[in-house]
N, CA and C of each residue as an Amber inpcrd file, in Angstrom:
protein
   345
 126.5800000  64.2960000  79.9210000 125.8170000  65.1880000  79.0560000
 125.0180000  64.3300000  78.0700000 123.7020000  64.5330000  77.9990000
 122.8720000  63.7720000  77.0880000 122.9010000  64.3540000  75.6860000
 122.1300000  63.7350000  74.8000000 122.0850000  64.2360000  73.4280000
 121.3930000  65.5850000  73.3680000 121.9000000  66.4200000  72.5030000
 121.2710000  67.6930000  72.1740000 121.3490000  67.7610000  70.6530000
 120.2340000  67.5480000  69.9950000 120.2280000  67.4190000  68.5430000
 120.0960000  68.7820000  67.8750000 121.0430000  69.0690000  67.0000000
 121.0400000  70.3100000  66.2290000 119.9960000  70.2240000  65.1150000
 119.7020000  71.3380000  64.5170000 118.7580000  71.4000000  63.3970000
 119.1110000  70.3710000  62.3290000 120.3960000  70.2200000  62.0350000
 120.8610000  69.3250000  60.9720000 121.0140000  67.8830000  61.4330000
 120.7640000  67.5990000  62.7060000 120.8640000  66.2400000  63.2080000
 122.1590000  65.9130000  63.9240000 123.1230000  66.8260000  63.9050000
 124.3540000  66.5910000  64.6610000 124.0310000  66.5240000  66.1500000
 124.7940000  65.7310000  66.8860000 124.6490000  65.6520000  68.3370000
 125.5980000  66.6700000  68.9510000 125.0740000  67.8130000  69.3480000
 125.9090000  68.8920000  69.8970000 126.7470000  68.4150000  71.0740000
 126.1670000  67.5680000  71.9180000 126.8690000  67.1060000  73.1080000
 128.0990000  66.2700000  72.7660000 128.1870000  65.7800000  71.5370000
 129.3480000  65.0060000  71.1040000 130.3460000  65.8620000  70.3230000
 130.0190000  67.1220000  70.1020000 130.8530000  68.0200000  69.2910000
 131.9620000  68.6370000  70.1420000 133.1900000  68.5480000  69.6530000
 134.3300000  69.0960000  70.3920000 134.2130000  70.6050000  70.6050000
 133.6770000  71.3160000  69.6320000 133.5260000  72.7700000  69.7790000
 132.5140000  73.0890000  70.8790000 131.4020000  72.3870000  70.8700000
 130.3740000  72.5990000  71.8920000 130.9160000  72.2570000  73.2750000
 131.5880000  71.1080000  73.3800000 132.1260000  70.6830000  74.6790000
 133.1490000  71.6850000  75.2070000 134.0230000  72.1700000  74.3380000
 135.0360000  73.1460000  74.7680000 134.3830000  74.4500000  75.2080000
 133.3450000  74.8670000  74.4990000 132.6320000  76.0950000  74.8660000
 131.9710000  75.9420000  76.2290000 131.2840000  74.8160000  76.4340000
 130.5900000  74.6100000  77.7030000 131.5650000  74.5240000  78.8740000
 132.7650000  73.9990000  78.6090000 133.7860000  73.8920000  79.6550000
 134.5570000  75.2000000  79.8370000 134.2690000  76.1710000  78.9740000
 135.0050000  77.4520000  78.9820000 136.5170000  77.2130000  78.8890000
 136.8650000  76.2690000  77.9960000 138.2560000  75.8350000  77.8300000
 138.8370000  76.4400000  76.5490000 139.5140000  77.5670000  76.6900000
 140.0690000  78.2760000  75.5280000 141.1300000  77.4440000  74.8030000
 141.9130000  76.6710000  75.5430000 142.9340000  75.8240000  74.9190000
 142.2740000  74.7720000  74.0360000 141.2120000  74.1590000  74.5300000
 140.4910000  73.1570000  73.7430000 139.8660000  73.7880000  72.5000000
 139.3350000  75.0070000  72.6360000 138.7600000  75.6890000  71.4630000
 139.8320000  75.9750000  70.4210000 141.0150000  76.3550000  70.8600000
 142.1250000  76.5860000  69.9190000 142.4890000  75.2960000  69.1870000
 142.4650000  74.1680000  69.8990000 142.7720000  72.8740000  69.2730000
 141.7150000  72.5060000  68.2390000 140.4450000  72.7250000  68.5840000
 139.3620000  72.4590000  67.6340000 139.5270000  73.3520000  66.4080000
 139.8180000  74.6150000  66.6220000 139.9920000  75.5560000  65.5100000
 141.1340000  75.1090000  64.6040000 142.2450000  74.6900000  65.1860000
 143.3900000  74.2360000  64.3880000 143.0070000  73.0150000  63.5530000
 142.2770000  72.0950000  64.1600000 141.8270000  70.8930000  63.4410000
 140.8880000  71.2680000  62.2960000 139.9350000  72.1480000  62.5710000
 138.9580000  72.5390000  61.5520000 139.5930000  73.3570000  60.4310000
 140.6170000  74.1400000  60.7400000 141.3040000  74.8920000  59.6730000
 141.8210000  73.9280000  58.6170000 142.3600000  72.8030000  59.0730000
 142.8910000  71.7920000  58.1570000 141.7500000  71.0150000  57.5030000
 140.8230000  70.4960000  58.3120000 139.7240000  69.6720000  57.7940000
 138.8790000  70.4000000  56.7600000 138.5910000  71.6640000  57.0070000
 137.6900000  72.4130000  56.1380000 138.4120000  73.3880000  55.2180000
 139.7420000  73.3850000  55.2870000 140.5300000  74.2390000  54.3980000
 140.2250000  75.7150000  54.5470000 139.9390000  76.1370000  55.7680000
 139.5780000  77.5340000  56.0090000 140.5470000  78.1390000  57.0160000
 141.5090000  78.9140000  56.5490000 142.5090000  79.4840000  57.4580000
 141.9430000  80.5150000  58.4370000 140.7050000  80.9410000  58.2410000
 140.1110000  81.9600000  59.1130000 139.4380000  81.3750000  60.3590000
 139.3610000  80.0440000  60.4510000 138.7330000  79.4320000  61.6190000
 139.6140000  79.6740000  62.8390000 139.0140000  80.2940000  63.8630000
 139.7390000  80.5640000  65.1030000 138.8520000  80.1620000  66.2860000
 139.3330000  80.4170000  67.4890000 138.5840000  80.0230000  68.6880000
 137.2080000  80.6860000  68.7370000 137.0930000  81.9140000  68.2880000
 135.7930000  82.5920000  68.2830000 134.8220000  81.8970000  67.3290000
 135.3250000  81.4190000  66.1870000 134.4960000  80.7470000  65.1890000
 133.9060000  79.4540000  65.7460000 134.6740000  78.7400000  66.5680000
 134.2040000  77.4570000  67.0900000 133.4680000  77.5950000  68.4220000
 133.3390000  78.8030000  68.9380000 132.5870000  79.0170000  70.1730000
 131.1110000  78.7940000  69.8730000 130.5000000  77.8150000  70.5520000
 129.1380000  77.4360000  70.1860000 128.3650000  76.9050000  71.3880000
 127.1790000  77.4670000  71.5880000 126.2590000  76.9980000  72.6180000
 125.1140000  76.1840000  72.0140000 125.2830000  75.7220000  70.7840000
 124.2470000  74.9620000  70.0960000 123.4300000  75.8660000  69.1960000
 123.0040000  75.3430000  68.0620000 122.3680000  76.1990000  67.0540000
 120.9720000  76.6710000  67.4370000 120.4110000  76.1120000  68.4980000
 119.0800000  76.5480000  68.9230000 119.1240000  77.5100000  70.1010000
 120.3180000  77.9390000  70.4680000 120.4450000  78.8520000  71.5980000
 119.6920000  80.1570000  71.3380000 119.0880000  80.6670000  72.3760000
 118.3810000  81.9410000  72.2670000 119.2220000  83.0930000  72.7960000
 120.1430000  82.7710000  73.7010000 120.9240000  83.8430000  74.3030000
 122.4230000  83.5740000  74.3030000 122.8420000  82.4090000  73.8110000
 124.2570000  82.0720000  73.8210000 124.9370000  82.3870000  72.5030000
 126.1080000  81.8140000  72.3390000 126.9160000  82.0270000  71.1360000
 126.5930000  80.9940000  70.0680000 126.4560000  81.4480000  68.8490000
 126.3140000  80.5560000  67.7040000 127.6840000  80.3610000  67.0850000
 128.0050000  79.1210000  66.7210000 129.2510000  78.8580000  66.0190000
 129.2690000  79.6110000  64.7010000 130.4530000  79.8270000  64.1560000
 130.6260000  80.6290000  62.9450000 129.7070000  80.2570000  61.8040000
 129.6060000  78.9610000  61.4860000 128.7650000  78.5490000  60.3690000
 127.2820000  78.6490000  60.7190000 126.9400000  78.4030000  61.9610000
 125.5260000  78.3780000  62.3620000 124.8120000  79.7000000  62.1060000
 125.5430000  80.7910000  62.1670000 124.9380000  82.1060000  61.9700000
 124.3190000  82.2560000  60.5850000 124.8670000  81.5250000  59.6180000
 124.3800000  81.6540000  58.2420000 123.9130000  80.3280000  57.6440000
 123.7570000  79.3070000  58.4750000 123.3730000  77.9720000  58.0170000
 121.9520000  77.9870000  57.4490000 121.8090000  77.6320000  56.1790000
 120.5080000  77.6200000  55.5130000 119.4800000  76.7370000  56.1990000
 119.8100000  75.4650000  56.5000000 118.8320000  74.6250000  57.1920000
 118.4210000  75.2000000  58.5540000 119.3620000  75.7600000  59.3040000
 119.0430000  76.3490000  60.6120000 118.0950000  77.5330000  60.4510000
 118.4080000  78.4250000  59.5220000 117.5570000  79.5970000  59.3060000
 116.1480000  79.1780000  58.9010000 116.0580000  78.1550000  58.0650000
 114.7590000  77.6620000  57.6130000 113.9720000  77.0540000  58.7770000
 114.5980000  76.1300000  59.5090000 113.9000000  75.4440000  60.6030000
 113.4660000  76.4210000  61.6930000 114.3630000  77.2970000  62.0980000
 114.0250000  78.2720000  63.1370000 112.8960000  79.1840000  62.6490000
 112.9690000  79.5970000  61.4020000 111.9270000  80.4480000  60.8360000
 110.5700000  79.7750000  60.7740000 110.5780000  78.4550000  60.6370000
 109.3260000  77.7010000  60.5730000 108.8910000  77.1750000  61.9370000
 109.7340000  77.3560000  62.9450000 109.3840000  76.9280000  64.2910000
 109.6970000  75.4780000  64.6120000 110.6160000  74.8620000  63.8770000
 110.9980000  73.4770000  64.1340000 112.3340000  73.4140000  64.8530000
 112.4490000  72.4970000  65.8160000 113.7050000  72.3170000  66.5480000
 114.7610000  71.6450000  65.6830000 114.3150000  70.8390000  64.7100000
 115.2540000  70.2230000  63.7670000 114.5190000  69.8610000  62.4880000
 115.2770000  69.5660000  61.4640000 114.6930000  69.3040000  60.1450000
 113.8350000  68.0450000  60.1130000 114.1210000  67.0780000  60.9830000
 113.3380000  65.8500000  61.0120000 111.8820000  66.0820000  61.3770000
 111.5840000  67.1840000  62.0260000 110.2130000  67.5040000  62.4300000
 109.4210000  68.2130000  61.3350000 110.0930000  68.5900000  60.2720000
 109.4510000  69.3310000  59.1870000 108.7640000  68.3750000  58.2110000
 107.5430000  68.6880000  57.7760000 106.8670000  67.8390000  56.7970000
 107.6000000  67.7860000  55.4560000 108.4540000  68.7630000  55.1970000
 109.2190000  68.7820000  53.9490000 110.6260000  68.2160000  54.1300000
 110.8300000  67.4490000  55.2050000 112.1460000  66.8640000  55.4770000
 112.6690000  66.1180000  54.2480000 113.9280000  66.3240000  53.9750000
 114.5620000  65.7340000  52.8010000 114.6670000  66.7260000  51.6580000
 114.2230000  67.9570000  51.8930000 114.2820000  68.9920000  50.8550000
 115.7330000  69.3160000  50.5080000 115.9200000  70.1190000  49.4930000
 117.2680000  70.4590000  49.0210000 118.0660000  71.2650000  50.0390000
 117.3860000  71.9250000  50.9550000 118.1190000  72.7260000  51.9530000
 118.9570000  71.8540000  52.8750000 118.4860000  70.6330000  53.1610000
 119.2000000  69.7630000  54.0980000 119.8340000  68.5520000  53.4170000
 119.2820000  68.0910000  52.3260000 119.7560000  66.8360000  51.7280000
 121.2140000  66.8910000  51.2840000 121.6560000  68.0050000  50.7470000
 123.0530000  68.1170000  50.3230000 124.0120000  67.9930000  51.4880000
 123.6780000  68.6170000  52.6010000 124.5180000  68.5620000  53.7950000
 124.5550000  67.1570000  54.3760000 123.4160000  66.4850000  54.4030000
 123.3340000  65.1710000  55.0350000 124.1560000  64.1070000  54.3160000
 124.5150000  64.3430000  53.0650000 125.3900000  63.3980000  52.3520000
 126.7260000  63.2670000  53.0650000 127.1310000  64.3100000  53.7720000
 128.4380000  64.3410000  54.4280000 128.3840000  63.9440000  55.9040000
 127.2000000  63.8350000  56.4570000 127.0860000  63.5000000  57.8810000
 126.0160000  62.4090000  58.0750000 126.3700000  61.1570000  57.7340000
 125.3920000  60.0650000  57.7850000 124.8080000  59.8080000  59.1770000
 125.5730000  60.0240000  60.2310000 125.0260000  59.8370000  61.5820000
 123.8980000  60.8280000  61.8470000 124.0900000  62.0560000  61.4030000
 123.0650000  63.0830000  61.5730000 121.8210000  62.7290000  60.7630000
 122.0300000  62.2220000  59.5520000 120.8980000  61.8240000  58.7140000
 120.0950000  60.7190000  59.3930000 120.7940000  59.7510000  59.9820000
 120.1070000  58.6570000  60.6700000 119.2600000  59.1850000  61.8300000
 119.7790000  60.1540000  62.5660000 119.0090000  60.7460000  63.6700000
 117.7490000  61.4340000  63.1450000 117.9190000  62.2420000  62.0970000
 116.7670000  62.9630000  61.5460000 115.7640000  62.0060000  60.9140000
 116.2570000  60.9580000  60.2490000 115.3550000  59.9510000  59.6730000
 114.4890000  59.3340000  60.7720000 115.1180000  59.0050000  61.9090000
 114.3850000  58.3950000  63.0210000 113.3520000  59.3650000  63.5910000
 113.7260000  60.6110000  63.7260000 112.7900000  61.6280000  64.2320000
 111.6220000  61.7870000  63.2660000 111.9290000  61.8640000  61.9780000
 110.8800000  62.0560000  60.9710000 109.9390000  60.8460000  60.9070000
 110.4910000  59.6510000  61.0840000 109.6750000  58.4350000  61.0280000
 108.6600000  58.3760000  62.1700000 108.9270000  59.0620000  63.2560000
 108.0150000  59.0620000  64.4030000 106.8700000  60.0580000  64.2480000
 106.8890000  60.8390000  63.1930000 105.8270000  61.8390000  62.9880000
 104.5330000  61.1730000  62.5530000
C-alpha cells in the first residue's frame, strides 16, 4: 500500500485504524480503539470510532474525529486535498495540530514547498 496523505499530512496507509478498516478486521479495530482510549484519554473510543476510509473519502467511512476536524472541513471546503496545497498553509487551523505530529508537518512542508 502506497502513501495516502490526509488533509493534515498523516499517512493514512501507515495508520492502524485505516489498515484495520481496509482489511475489514474487527479484532484489529478493537485493538486500535483500546490503544486510543488510553492514548487520548477518551473512554468513548470504540471500533466504530476508528473505522476510517481516509479523510478524503467521498463514499466511505470517516473516522470519529475526521467528521468534525477543522483543518479537514476547511481544506475540503476550499477544494484542497491537503493543507500543504493551500496558499494559507501554516494558518492557525492546522499549526496547532502539527505541533503534535512532526512527520505530518514535514510531509505538508514538502508539498507546500513544491508550489
